[in-house]
C-alpha positions as CSV (number, residue, x, y, z in Angstrom):
1,X,93.0,102.5,77.2
2,X,96.0,100.1,76.9
3,X,98.6,99.8,79.7
4,X,101.3,97.3,80.7
5,X,103.3,96.9,83.9
6,X,107.0,96.1,84.0
7,X,108.0,94.5,87.3
8,X,111.7,94.4,88.4
9,X,112.3,90.7,87.3
10,X,109.8,89.9,84.5
11,X,107.2,91.5,82.3
12,X,103.6,90.8,83.1
13,X,100.2,91.9,81.9
14,X,97.2,92.3,84.2
15,X,93.6,92.6,83.0
16,X,91.3,94.5,85.3
17,X,87.7,94.4,84.2
18,X,85.0,96.6,85.8
19,X,81.6,95.2,84.7
20,X,79.5,97.5,86.9
21,X,77.1,99.6,84.8
22,X,78.6,98.1,81.6
23,X,81.9,100.0,82.0
24,X,85.1,98.2,81.5
25,X,88.7,99.2,82.1
26,X,91.4,96.7,81.1
27,X,95.2,96.3,81.1
28,X,96.1,94.2,78.2
29,X,99.1,92.6,76.7
30,X,101.2,94.0,73.8
31,X,99.3,91.9,71.3
32,X,96.0,93.4,72.6
33,X,94.7,90.3,74.2
34,X,93.6,90.0,77.9
35,X,95.8,87.5,79.7
36,X,94.2,84.6,81.6
37,X,94.0,84.8,85.3
38,X,96.8,82.9,87.1
39,X,95.8,80.1,89.5
40,X,98.1,81.2,92.4
41,X,99.2,84.5,94.0
42,X,102.1,86.0,92.2
43,X,104.2,89.1,92.8
44,X,103.1,92.0,90.6
45,X,104.5,95.4,89.8
46,X,103.2,98.6,91.3
47,X,99.8,99.9,90.1
48,X,98.1,103.2,90.7
49,X,94.3,103.4,90.7
50,X,93.2,106.9,89.7
51,X,89.7,108.4,90.5
52,X,89.5,111.8,88.7
53,X,87.3,114.6,89.9
54,X,84.0,116.0,88.6
55,X,84.1,116.3,84.8
56,X,87.4,114.5,84.8
57,X,89.3,117.1,86.9
58,X,93.0,116.3,87.2
59,X,92.7,113.2,84.9
60,X,95.3,114.4,82.3
61,X,98.1,114.6,84.8
62,X,97.0,111.8,87.2
63,X,97.0,109.4,84.3
64,X,100.4,110.4,83.0
65,X,102.8,107.5,83.8
66,X,105.7,110.0,84.0
67,X,104.2,111.6,87.1
68,X,103.4,108.3,88.8
69,X,105.6,106.9,91.7
70,X,107.9,103.9,91.3
71,X,107.0,103.4,87.7
72,X,103.4,102.5,88.7
73,X,101.0,102.3,85.8
74,X,98.0,104.6,86.3
75,X,94.7,102.8,85.8
76,X,91.6,104.9,85.6
77,X,88.6,104.0,87.7
78,X,85.4,105.0,85.8
79,X,82.4,106.3,87.5
80,X,79.6,108.9,86.7
81,X,81.3,112.3,86.8
82,X,80.2,114.2,83.7
83,X,78.3,117.5,83.7
84,X,75.0,115.6,83.4
85,X,75.7,113.5,86.5
86,X,74.3,115.7,89.1
87,X,73.5,113.3,91.9
88,X,76.9,113.4,93.6
89,X,75.8,110.9,96.3
90,X,75.1,108.1,93.9
91,X,78.1,109.1,91.8
92,X,80.4,108.5,94.7
93,X,78.7,105.2,95.6
94,X,79.3,104.0,92.0
95,X,82.9,105.0,92.1
96,X,83.4,103.2,95.4
97,X,81.9,100.0,94.0
98,X,84.1,100.2,90.9
99,X,87.3,100.8,92.9
100,X,86.4,97.9,95.1
101,X,85.9,95.7,92.1
102,X,89.3,96.7,90.7
103,X,90.9,95.7,94.0
104,X,89.1,92.4,94.1
105,X,90.1,91.6,90.6
106,X,93.7,92.6,91.3
107,X,94.0,90.3,94.3
108,X,91.5,87.5,93.6
109,X,90.7,87.3,89.9
110,X,94.2,87.9,88.7
111,X,96.1,86.5,91.6
112,X,98.4,89.4,92.6
113,X,99.8,88.8,96.1
114,X,98.9,91.1,99.0
115,X,102.3,92.7,99.0
116,X,101.7,94.2,95.5
117,X,102.3,97.9,95.8
118,X,99.0,99.8,95.2
119,X,98.5,103.5,95.1
120,X,94.9,104.8,95.4
121,X,94.7,108.4,94.2
122,X,91.6,110.6,94.1
123,X,90.9,114.3,93.4
124,X,87.9,116.3,94.6
125,X,84.8,114.1,94.0
126,X,87.3,111.3,93.3
127,X,88.9,111.9,96.7
128,X,85.6,111.2,98.3
129,X,85.5,107.8,96.4
130,X,89.2,107.0,97.2
131,X,88.9,108.1,100.8
132,X,85.9,105.9,101.4
133,X,87.8,102.8,100.1
134,X,90.9,103.7,102.1
135,X,88.7,103.8,105.2
136,X,87.0,100.4,104.5
137,X,89.4,98.2,102.6
138,X,90.5,95.2,104.7
139,X,93.9,95.6,106.3
140,X,97.0,93.6,105.5
141,X,97.8,95.0,102.0
142,X,100.5,97.2,100.7
143,X,98.4,100.3,99.9
144,X,99.3,104.0,99.9
145,X,96.6,106.6,99.6
146,X,96.9,110.1,98.1
147,X,94.0,112.5,98.2
148,X,93.9,115.9,96.5
149,X,91.2,118.3,97.8
150,X,89.2,115.9,100.0
151,X,85.9,117.5,101.0
152,X,85.9,115.5,104.3
153,X,89.5,116.3,105.2
154,X,90.2,116.3,108.9
155,X,90.7,119.7,110.6
156,X,93.3,118.4,113.0
157,X,96.8,116.9,112.6
158,X,97.8,119.2,109.7
159,X,100.6,121.7,109.5
160,X,98.3,124.7,109.6
161,X,97.1,126.3,112.9
162,X,93.4,126.7,113.0
163,X,92.9,124.4,110.0
164,X,89.1,124.3,109.4
165,X,89.1,121.1,107.5
166,X,87.0,120.2,104.4
167,X,83.7,121.7,103.4
168,X,81.6,118.5,103.9
169,X,82.7,118.3,107.5
170,X,80.8,121.5,108.1
171,X,77.5,120.4,106.5
172,X,74.6,119.8,108.9
173,X,73.6,116.7,106.9
174,X,75.7,114.0,105.3
175,X,77.4,115.0,102.1
176,X,78.7,112.8,99.2
177,X,81.0,110.2,100.6
178,X,79.6,110.3,104.2
179,X,78.9,112.5,107.2
180,X,81.2,115.0,108.8
181,X,85.0,115.0,108.9
182,X,86.9,111.7,108.4
183,X,87.8,110.3,111.8
184,X,91.4,110.9,112.8
185,X,92.2,107.1,112.9
186,X,89.7,106.4,110.1
187,X,92.1,105.3,107.3
188,X,93.1,101.7,107.2
189,X,96.1,102.6,105.1
190,X,98.7,105.4,105.1
191,X,97.0,108.4,103.4
192,X,98.6,111.7,102.3
193,X,95.8,114.3,102.2
194,X,96.7,117.6,100.4
195,X,94.9,120.9,100.3
196,X,95.6,124.3,98.8
197,X,95.8,126.7,101.7
198,X,95.6,130.4,102.3
199,X,99.1,131.0,100.9
200,X,98.5,129.3,97.6
201,X,98.3,131.4,94.4
202,X,94.5,131.2,94.2
203,X,93.9,131.3,97.9
204,X,92.5,128.5,100.1
205,X,90.5,125.8,98.4
206,X,86.9,126.0,99.6
207,X,86.4,122.2,99.1
208,X,89.1,121.0,101.5
209,X,89.7,124.2,103.5
210,X,86.1,125.1,104.3
211,X,85.2,128.7,104.1
212,X,83.0,131.3,102.4
213,X,85.2,132.1,99.4
214,X,83.2,130.6,96.6
215,X,85.5,132.0,94.0
216,X,88.3,129.7,95.2
217,X,86.5,126.8,93.5
218,X,87.7,128.4,90.2
219,X,90.9,130.1,91.4
220,X,92.4,127.4,93.6
221,X,90.5,124.1,93.4
222,X,91.7,123.1,89.9
223,X,95.3,124.0,90.5
224,X,97.1,121.2,92.1
225,X,100.3,119.7,90.8
226,X,98.7,116.2,90.4
227,X,102.3,115.0,90.4
228,X,101.9,112.0,92.7
229,X,105.6,111.0,92.6
230,X,106.9,114.4,93.5
231,X,104.3,115.0,96.3
232,X,105.2,111.7,97.9
233,X,108.9,112.6,97.7
234,X,108.2,116.0,99.4
235,X,105.8,114.7,102.0
236,X,106.8,111.1,102.4
237,X,105.1,107.8,102.1
238,X,103.6,106.1,105.1
239,X,103.4,104.8,107.7
240,X,102.2,107.9,109.3
241,X,100.7,108.5,112.8
242,X,97.0,107.8,112.7
243,X,97.6,106.6,109.1
244,X,97.3,110.2,108.1
245,X,99.6,112.9,106.7
246,X,97.4,116.0,106.4
247,X,99.2,118.8,104.6
248,X,98.1,122.3,103.7
249,X,100.1,123.6,100.7
250,X,101.9,125.9,100.6
């Protein structure tokens, strides 16, 4: 996949290489060659790291530059998420490692300064990946998180009275991505967490609005807008109280 960023003042090209498990994702120049890493930190244009869901759920729209905020170029974070990848625990761990590598390469290998605008977006299984990194990435960077259907979504601080929170939060044992609900002040960076609620067309999404309606995995869970730019315009970017904006939609 070939992408390029266009910052406000000058065109630049950024190569991001993920060597873990032999999987690579690169941003290359128009001539198709990876650019050499700069020696010093430089201002870079916005980038959006995208972690799709199981079997690439949401990928088509999440990787569409027309739906990305501020002209950010979507960059896919690869991890095991096919139908044959059935160990969701190790799949999430692999995704976390790859996303951390992408961030390391952005700031260290390719010298983008810490004020570079970074969006970290995840859906479903990918939200468990993205959410873990948003909880653990060192502070002091210009990062905005967007989670669609996070299975560890907090029950509190949303716009829905009696919100039960995500399915994994109700499990008696740790699920993929960790144990229980995410702590209220757990995110290191502003994070918009979105979940289809009881008034959505397909009913409440079992994954992020825990319940017993198993059919909602098919009627509600796949049906998000995945339009990151519009969702951020509607719900706002951070900072948020507790670094969290927890929205049930509609």
